[in-house]
Phi, psi and omega in degrees: 000151183282172180271005181294158178297139181207162177249127180256136179229132184246131178236148170246123186292123177279172184299325181289347178269354181297133180087354182278149175292148181299314184294323179292320179299313181295325179297325178286326180283330184235072186296341181275354177254135181288155181295324179295323178293318178296321177297324177296317178297322178296315179298327181279001179079021182270003179237124179246136175247114185052042174084000182239144177304139184238170177252161182303323184271006179303129179275130185270156177233150179304136179093348178295146178254125182249123178252122180245126176251119180253115179295146179297130181293135176268129181293123181288160175281122182266119186259144175295143177226137180278081181251148180295137177232135174266094185273121179273328180196147178205138170215197186285351183249322186222161172219134178245129187243144168266099186286132178279164177293141176090353180266126176283141184289311182223156181301143176205181181305123179086355180222077178253002175223163176074011182269169176299323179298317177303317181292320180293322178301321178287310185296318184266005180053040176080358181276081180222151180298150183251010186300321183267018174084182187286341180277338184227050180298131177081345188277118180262322178215172182221160170234156187295159181310314185265008173266137180256169169117195192287132175219136180258143171231152184246144185265350178211163187294325180298312179298319180302311182298320182291316179293319179298324179293322177296321176297317180296323182274000179061035180259359179274138177276122177224110180240131183246156169247139182212156170245124182249159178281142177087174182253108182300137183293314185255155179287337176204161181185179181226134172253114179241091185213131183295145181241137176210185178296142176299137186297334182241340180241101188290350179272352182248158171255166182201158168288124186235156179277325181227151173081358181268177176249145181302136180221133183228124177234127175257133180234154180216130181286131177257324184199144181245140179234019181083279181279347182220157180225133178268123186228159167251135178241130177248125181275127171267327173239177181222075179268160178303127178060026191305306182297318181298316181290315183295315181292324176294325183293337178258015174087015181226069180297158179292138176299129180090354182286111184280345181263315184252002185271197185252071177076204184295135184285135175282178176065015178057042181278157175244090180085180187295148178271086185216132184225123176280097192274318186233136176224118180235138184204166173272124183300132186296338181262318186262339184079000181285139176284129180232141181226135183232145182233133176256125180297153177302138177293159186301320181300323181291315178299317180296321178295318177298320178298318179296317182293322178294323183284323186263351183071027177095359178272149179286000000 
């Protein structure tokens, strides 16, 4: 093994792991690492089974000790890209963007180009706050890849700190539009339930009894279609996947949500039907309250037209 920085993890195979392939076993232990990446580590000799280099197809036995060495990830160089941006507002301190569907906010594993950060680096000529490091310059908060709508970025550290403090204090106005499955019983309501990592699936969030953070979502019915309901959701807090998790927790997952939803999405959708419509905040330099609205994307408008015409039938 090389002298580079690395993280070592030791596992002892339990009885239920007996007979399992090494690569499949590691994939279950490390859900945030892809199986192909784990196979690469195995080929490089970074995985030992009872002290000896092993192969991906090695069959495990109960009591075997598996040592996995994960090299420290090197932060990639994030390059500016001339990508189209729908700018709602911009000055020397902040920029507000209407993010399109399918665009990742900041670089991560498998997404180091084509992100909003790449586009902002080009558009703002590198003038972005550095508080969140080189992978997330200017980014104070994020919305999911398949969620559309308003997102703010900051051009300097002072503005970043002031906006981040407003997010922490829950004083920023954030109103979303969503279409959920089923017919909501009440015209409005509040979900006040803590959110944390799912106990068995680390890629998902969930309403949890212990270890989560308080999360509050207020919802209001805008239109009913029988099998689906068009709602406005107002965030009091801002946890990862908050609206998606909360609405699923009360039996009304977002239409198109492939993670928290009900199987394959109808209407040929790509991801959840969720739009960050309104964002209001106190400007970090002037203290003036400013509010911006992103119109519903065309796919969302077209879906509403179909639901109105069909009465909620596909």
